[in-house]
GUGURO-134104 format. One record per residue (C-alpha): residue number from 1; x, y, z. Coordinates in nm, 3 decimals. Layout:
! GUGURO-134104
NUM|X|Y|Z
...
//
This chain:
! GUGURO-134104
1|-1.915|-1.070|2.954
2|-1.521|-1.072|2.799
3|-1.288|-0.807|2.850
4|-1.031|-0.711|2.594
5|-0.714|-0.565|2.747
6|-0.390|-0.461|2.621
7|-0.088|-0.465|2.835
8|0.304|-0.434|2.806
9|0.482|-0.793|2.798
10|0.625|-0.952|3.075
11|0.909|-1.133|3.121
12|0.735|-1.448|3.120
13|0.535|-1.293|2.814
14|0.895|-1.239|2.609
15|0.934|-1.648|2.678
16|0.527|-1.701|2.576
17|0.628|-1.479|2.226
18|0.933|-1.732|2.098
19|0.710|-2.028|2.152
20|0.420|-1.880|1.930
21|0.656|-1.797|1.711
22|0.814|-2.148|1.728
23|0.492|-2.247|1.691
24|0.415|-2.066|1.352
25|0.729|-2.232|1.228
26|0.962|-1.857|1.244
27|1.214|-2.078|1.463
28|1.318|-1.796|1.674
29|1.638|-1.782|1.825
30|1.681|-1.894|2.191
31|1.790|-1.604|2.354
32|1.664|-1.347|2.135
33|1.422|-1.218|2.418
34|1.695|-1.116|2.616
35|1.850|-0.862|2.360
36|1.467|-0.786|2.230
37|1.399|-0.641|2.561
38|1.722|-0.377|2.578
39|1.633|-0.234|2.261
40|1.264|-0.125|2.399
41|1.147|-0.245|2.695
42|0.788|-0.078|2.634
43|0.778|-0.246|2.259
44|0.631|-0.541|2.340
45|0.219|-0.594|2.373
46|0.004|-0.886|2.489
47|-0.319|-0.895|2.444
48|-0.558|-1.023|2.719
49|-0.891|-1.194|2.680
50|-0.965|-1.183|3.104
51|-0.643|-1.178|3.148
52|-0.543|-1.454|2.940
53|-0.317|-1.370|2.682
54|-0.442|-1.430|2.319
55|-0.233|-1.200|2.073
56|0.085|-1.029|2.043
57|0.271|-0.833|1.872
58|0.625|-0.550|1.882
59|0.636|-0.232|1.851
60|0.989|-0.111|1.902
61|1.108|0.230|1.866
62|1.479|0.302|1.719
63|1.599|0.662|1.738
64|1.346|0.932|1.657
65|1.218|0.796|1.322
66|1.213|0.455|1.279
67|1.033|0.181|1.434
68|0.995|-0.192|1.393
69|0.664|-0.429|1.374
70|0.709|-0.770|1.450
71|0.543|-1.104|1.677
72|0.216|-1.020|1.527
73|0.050|-1.331|1.603
74|-0.326|-1.437|1.746
75|-0.367|-1.774|1.898
76|-0.507|-1.987|1.614
77|-0.852|-2.066|1.881
78|-0.929|-1.674|1.857
79|-0.839|-1.595|1.467
80|-1.085|-1.417|1.316
81|-1.253|-1.232|1.635
82|-1.063|-0.851|1.572
83|-0.809|-0.902|1.842
84|-0.513|-0.901|1.667
85|-0.627|-0.624|1.484
86|-0.698|-0.418|1.769
87|-0.354|-0.516|1.871
88|-0.216|-0.395|1.552
89|-0.379|-0.046|1.617
90|-0.216|-0.024|1.927
91|0.157|-0.137|1.747
92|0.068|0.130|1.494
93|-0.029|0.390|1.702
94|0.322|0.332|1.911
95|0.516|0.442|1.582
96|0.304|0.693|1.461
97|0.464|0.991|1.276
98|0.794|0.697|1.224
99|0.893|0.558|0.921
100|0.770|0.186|0.990
101|0.955|-0.147|0.845
102|0.853|-0.539|0.882
103|0.932|-0.867|0.768
104|0.590|-1.006|0.648
105|0.488|-1.377|0.593
106|0.373|-1.421|0.230
107|0.024|-1.462|0.375
108|0.025|-1.165|0.535
109|0.182|-0.945|0.281
110|-0.175|-0.812|0.131
111|-0.323|-0.754|0.472
112|0.004|-0.513|0.527
113|-0.043|-0.340|0.224
114|-0.361|-0.241|0.350
115|-0.217|-0.084|0.608
116|0.013|0.171|0.375
117|0.299|-0.084|0.374
118|0.499|-0.125|0.046
119|0.739|-0.429|-0.049
120|1.119|-0.329|-0.093
121|1.225|-0.689|-0.085
122|1.219|-1.009|-0.072
123|1.394|-1.247|0.242
124|1.495|-1.559|0.125
125|1.578|-1.781|0.429
126|1.814|-2.036|0.298
127|1.945|-2.324|0.525
128|2.188|-2.606|0.544
129|2.517|-2.700|0.624
130|2.772|-2.526|0.407
131|2.996|-2.677|0.203
132|3.396|-2.669|0.243
133|3.571|-2.432|0.067
134|3.929|-2.250|0.091
135|3.907|-1.898|0.307
136|4.259|-1.874|0.402
137|4.197|-1.529|0.216
138|4.012|-1.362|0.509
139|4.101|-1.256|0.780
140|3.802|-1.366|1.059
141|3.851|-1.260|1.435
142|3.584|-1.234|1.733
143|3.404|-0.940|1.725
144|3.432|-0.917|2.070
145|3.826|-0.856|2.047
146|3.760|-0.547|1.861
147|3.612|-0.218|2.012
148|3.263|-0.193|2.035
149|3.234|0.131|1.923
150|3.380|0.057|1.571
151|3.137|-0.235|1.549
152|2.807|-0.008|1.617
153|2.931|0.220|1.356
154|2.994|-0.057|1.152
155|2.622|-0.155|1.179
156|2.494|0.201|1.089
157|2.576|0.097|0.746
158|2.305|-0.158|0.756
159|2.083|-0.011|0.941
160|1.868|0.270|0.947
161|1.883|0.386|1.335
162|2.168|0.351|1.613
163|2.071|0.014|1.795
164|2.382|0.038|2.027
165|2.211|-0.141|2.331
166|2.045|-0.442|2.131
167|2.325|-0.469|1.905
168|2.572|-0.513|2.237
169|2.313|-0.816|2.394
170|2.307|-0.956|2.046
171|2.598|-0.991|1.981
172|2.739|-1.121|2.343
173|2.458|-1.356|2.459
174|2.598|-1.646|2.597
175|2.548|-1.996|2.391
176|2.598|-1.727|2.062
177|2.935|-1.658|1.872
178|2.981|-1.317|1.695
179|3.254|-1.309|1.433
180|3.443|-1.006|1.209
181|3.609|-0.986|0.927
182|3.892|-0.752|0.865
183|4.130|-0.646|0.666
184|4.435|-0.358|0.749
185|4.283|-0.275|1.083
186|3.918|-0.199|0.874
187|3.570|-0.384|0.947
188|3.458|-0.532|0.628
189|3.220|-0.821|0.758
190|3.021|-0.934|1.058
191|2.837|-1.206|1.127
192|2.627|-1.354|1.466
193|2.524|-1.721|1.444
194|2.239|-1.838|1.758
195|2.119|-2.152|1.865
196|1.740|-2.193|1.753
197|1.509|-2.496|1.777
198|1.578|-2.627|1.475
199|1.860|-2.477|1.210
200|2.119|-2.210|1.400
201|2.006|-1.865|1.258
202|2.314|-1.684|1.133
203|2.201|-1.276|1.125
204|2.330|-1.029|1.101
205|2.548|-1.116|0.791
206|2.754|-0.834|0.667
207|3.024|-0.856|0.440
208|3.195|-0.651|0.178
209|3.267|-0.942|-0.078
210|3.057|-1.249|-0.187
211|3.415|-1.395|-0.049
212|3.408|-1.240|0.326
213|3.048|-1.380|0.350
214|3.099|-1.706|0.236
215|3.359|-1.730|0.500
216|3.212|-1.596|0.790
217|2.875|-1.861|0.682
218|3.169|-2.138|0.744
219|3.324|-2.006|1.037
220|2.991|-1.962|1.198
221|2.831|-2.312|1.078
222|3.116|-2.423|1.298
223|2.957|-2.316|1.622
224|2.656|-2.463|1.495
225|2.462|-2.819|1.613
226|2.567|-3.032|1.363
227|2.602|-2.739|1.106
228|2.320|-2.691|0.982
229|2.247|-2.291|0.994
230|2.035|-2.088|0.798
231|2.041|-1.701|0.686
232|1.769|-1.474|0.572
233|1.894|-1.377|0.228
234|1.751|-1.032|0.107
235|1.700|-1.050|-0.281
236|1.797|-0.656|-0.338
237|2.151|-0.817|-0.318
238|2.180|-1.045|-0.608
239|2.541|-1.152|-0.476
240|2.399|-1.256|-0.138
241|2.167|-1.561|-0.319
242|2.447|-1.652|-0.498
243|2.667|-1.742|-0.213
244|2.396|-1.899|-0.058
245|2.346|-2.121|-0.352
246|2.731|-2.197|-0.406
247|2.721|-2.285|-0.011
248|2.503|-2.517|-0.077
249|2.227|-2.384|0.116
250|1.832|-2.448|0.006
251|1.551|-2.216|0.027
252|1.314|-2.305|0.329
253|1.096|-1.968|0.381
254|0.943|-1.643|0.268
255|0.885|-1.312|0.431
256|0.918|-0.937|0.236
257|1.075|-0.619|0.396
258|0.824|-0.357|0.385
259|0.805|0.008|0.466
260|0.562|0.230|0.522
261|0.726|0.496|0.348
262|1.047|0.515|0.131
263|1.312|0.232|0.184
264|1.597|0.428|0.371
265|1.923|0.437|0.248
266|2.142|0.149|0.334
267|2.438|-0.027|0.179
268|2.219|-0.306|0.006
269|2.526|-0.425|-0.186
270|2.716|-0.532|0.161
271|2.363|-0.671|0.349
272|2.384|-1.086|0.310
273|2.155|-1.194|0.563
274|1.910|-0.959|0.836
275|1.938|-0.968|1.182
276|1.617|-1.074|1.324
277|1.288|-1.098|1.103
278|1.115|-0.980|1.409
279|1.321|-0.630|1.517
280|1.444|-0.576|1.184
//
């Protein structure tokens, strides 16, 4: 008789999650797992059939009232046998009592609605090599040159809870570049580019104006292999899609940001690209 059990993810499992996500065409970052692990070390679950990993999910807690679901994958050869939904229930139980968000692929959105999620906006991944432009009016600096406490405070305008440990790792892991736009001593933009299996991903991308957003994308692309980047743009900020189109980027992948309750109050006018489809 087969035995199905749910365990916490090991370091090896975290690499497996990245490989499985890559197989789904999600193009995760090469080193994302190191930042994910510090966000909530107990937030990554693996379903095992007689000890063999067959499904995974992340159910990450932020602060006291928010959680995020990601990495919801069942191995193709076991789909339809109920293992995925058992893992889903375990993940949701871990986040019980919190507002929960996720970024759902198109084919799963109806299932998420049945579980009480409602769409807040659509993320469209725009991809390509940005067209050149004149960015001389925007001052861009290495984000590491700024006090981290200021970066963390800036991030809070765009995310429902503080996530300092995650943000610190996310912006400083080897191989990635974090840039900030500043004006008169104020932070007016932040972007991070990280290597992936295909196009380098930009996220987050925050900006006070479309000009700042475009300048950050161009500068970040300079740190990407071949200059090709991808950014998950929320349609709730029409200026963000307009910037992507002006840069010559083209739609490549779609998800929906969904929540179990009212969407949190965020600075959506400054949100030009979400941080991560797996952790929000």
